[in-house]
ROROVO-881930 format. One record per residue (C-alpha): y, x, z. Coordinates in pm, whole numbers, plus 50000, padded with zeros to 5 digits. Each point is the difference from the previous one (the first is absolute). Example, Ala and Ser with C-alpha at 12.3 -4.5 7.8 and 13.67 -1.06 7.14 Angstrom:
2
<<49550; 51230; 50780>>
<<50344; 50137; 49934>>
% end
This chain:
177
<<18327; 92820; 48854>>
<<50138; 49729; 49779>>
<<50356; 50087; 49977>>
<<50258; 50247; 50046>>
<<50160; 49788; 50303>>
<<49661; 50029; 50189>>
<<49987; 50370; 49931>>
<<50369; 50018; 50133>>
<<49926; 49813; 50318>>
<<49689; 50198; 50098>>
<<50185; 50320; 49937>>
<<50274; 49901; 50210>>
<<49759; 49929; 50274>>
<<49841; 50335; 49972>>
<<50337; 50175; 50012>>
<<50086; 49807; 50328>>
<<49686; 50109; 50139>>
<<50064; 50357; 49904>>
<<50344; 49984; 50156>>
<<49871; 49848; 50332>>
<<49729; 50285; 50015>>
<<50276; 50252; 49931>>
<<50207; 49864; 50288>>
<<49705; 49990; 50227>>
<<49918; 50361; 49923>>
<<50357; 50103; 50068>>
<<49973; 49830; 50324>>
<<49674; 50172; 50097>>
<<50156; 50331; 49909>>
<<50293; 49947; 50238>>
<<49775; 49893; 50271>>
<<49775; 50307; 49929>>
<<50326; 50240; 50019>>
<<50094; 49842; 50313>>
<<49672; 50047; 50182>>
<<49966; 50355; 49864>>
<<50334; 50089; 50147>>
<<49901; 49887; 50341>>
<<49828; 50185; 50288>>
<<49596; 49922; 49957>>
<<49964; 49934; 50370>>
<<50265; 49727; 49975>>
<<49790; 49836; 49725>>
<<49685; 50035; 50184>>
<<50147; 49895; 50351>>
<<50283; 49783; 49928>>
<<50074; 49927; 50358>>
<<50099; 50284; 50216>>
<<49940; 49979; 50366>>
<<50188; 50186; 50267>>
<<50020; 49990; 50361>>
<<50303; 50013; 50223>>
<<49954; 50006; 50377>>
<<50203; 49715; 50146>>
<<49854; 50055; 50350>>
<<50004; 50335; 50184>>
<<49626; 50055; 50065>>
<<50043; 50368; 50143>>
<<50155; 49907; 50315>>
<<49724; 49728; 50090>>
<<49641; 50064; 50116>>
<<49716; 49794; 49865>>
<<49978; 49837; 50347>>
<<50333; 49858; 49947>>
<<49863; 49785; 49706>>
<<49679; 49920; 50159>>
<<50169; 49847; 50329>>
<<50170; 49730; 49788>>
<<49670; 49901; 49836>>
<<49815; 49990; 50323>>
<<50267; 49783; 50153>>
<<49983; 49741; 49709>>
<<49617; 49990; 50018>>
<<50031; 49942; 50390>>
<<50247; 49713; 49940>>
<<49795; 49854; 49751>>
<<49666; 50008; 50190>>
<<50160; 49886; 50324>>
<<50184; 49695; 49855>>
<<49701; 49892; 49784>>
<<49739; 50041; 50283>>
<<50213; 49851; 50286>>
<<50100; 49682; 49799>>
<<49656; 49942; 49846>>
<<49803; 50050; 50318>>
<<50239; 49792; 50204>>
<<49948; 49705; 49769>>
<<49615; 50050; 50008>>
<<49983; 50041; 50379>>
<<50199; 49679; 50039>>
<<49773; 49812; 49786>>
<<49669; 50121; 50163>>
<<50136; 49962; 50359>>
<<50122; 49640; 49927>>
<<50354; 50080; 50066>>
<<50080; 49920; 49657>>
<<49949; 49636; 50067>>
<<50246; 50009; 50297>>
<<50253; 50156; 49778>>
<<49941; 49758; 49716>>
<<50058; 49710; 50260>>
<<50334; 50146; 50092>>
<<50318; 49860; 49848>>
<<50086; 50304; 49811>>
<<49950; 49984; 49629>>
<<49775; 50259; 49795>>
<<50297; 50205; 49895>>
<<50133; 50040; 50347>>
<<49641; 50107; 50119>>
<<49966; 50238; 49713>>
<<50350; 50141; 50050>>
<<49921; 50049; 50360>>
<<49697; 50195; 49941>>
<<50180; 50212; 49740>>
<<50284; 50050; 50235>>
<<49765; 50111; 50278>>
<<49852; 50268; 49770>>
<<50345; 50130; 49893>>
<<50112; 50046; 50369>>
<<49679; 50210; 50058>>
<<50073; 50202; 49662>>
<<50365; 50045; 50104>>
<<49877; 50168; 50328>>
<<49751; 50180; 49818>>
<<50228; 50132; 49735>>
<<50251; 50110; 50252>>
<<49747; 50208; 50164>>
<<49857; 50138; 49700>>
<<50329; 50104; 49846>>
<<50120; 50164; 50314>>
<<49651; 50170; 50028>>
<<50018; 50126; 49654>>
<<50349; 50150; 50045>>
<<49951; 50155; 50344>>
<<49631; 50112; 49984>>
<<49955; 50095; 49650>>
<<50367; 50069; 49902>>
<<49999; 49755; 49709>>
<<50351; 49962; 49826>>
<<50099; 49638; 50066>>
<<50289; 49924; 49766>>
<<50072; 49631; 49955>>
<<49821; 49893; 50327>>
<<50138; 49643; 49981>>
<<49868; 49959; 49640>>
<<49646; 50137; 50102>>
<<50010; 49751; 50290>>
<<50095; 49721; 49781>>
<<49757; 50090; 49731>>
<<49725; 50013; 50265>>
<<50077; 49657; 50136>>
<<50012; 49852; 49636>>
<<49668; 50166; 49926>>
<<49865; 49870; 50337>>
<<50128; 49621; 49926>>
<<49824; 50035; 49658>>
<<49656; 50097; 50133>>
<<50032; 49777; 50310>>
<<50031; 49720; 49759>>
<<49726; 50118; 49789>>
<<49788; 50041; 50333>>
<<50076; 49615; 50095>>
<<49848; 49901; 49666>>
<<49693; 50231; 50054>>
<<49967; 49851; 50342>>
<<50015; 49648; 49872>>
<<49733; 50059; 49738>>
<<49748; 50199; 50198>>
<<49760; 49873; 50271>>
<<49931; 50296; 50221>>
<<50188; 50289; 50137>>
<<49761; 50249; 49812>>
<<50063; 49834; 49655>>
<<50381; 49996; 50097>>
<<49993; 50390; 50064>>
<<49786; 50083; 49680>>
<<50232; 49760; 49775>>
% end
């Protein structure tokens, strides 16, 4: 400490630190008061979960829900297997060479195969939807939407089946893929 000015500067710095510590202590006290005034369960679990039934489950049976899952699985398996096995069977029987020599392009050939699968799926969906309604008494609200979704699902998996059929060499590997 060489001069009074140095002592004054250091004293001002210490006083500023004391003031900042006092303001932080006051802020901590306010936070403590706000936390102690709350319910402890809201501090431990700040997010409260509540359920609200949007769908009336009481008037439906479990079978009513399972039917649509089975319908989707049948559509997926049928479209996937029909399209992949069709491509593999054409390649192994030699019909693929004749089809490749036709004036149709690759897109036309692939879309024709997918369209054939979709025709089979449309018939299958019609039979399955009517059977689920008449035999099992399943509620069929929005049948056109169910039918359209089934065809869209069939289109996606028939396209994937074409890819699987193009990549596999035998029918057994196409089934397992």
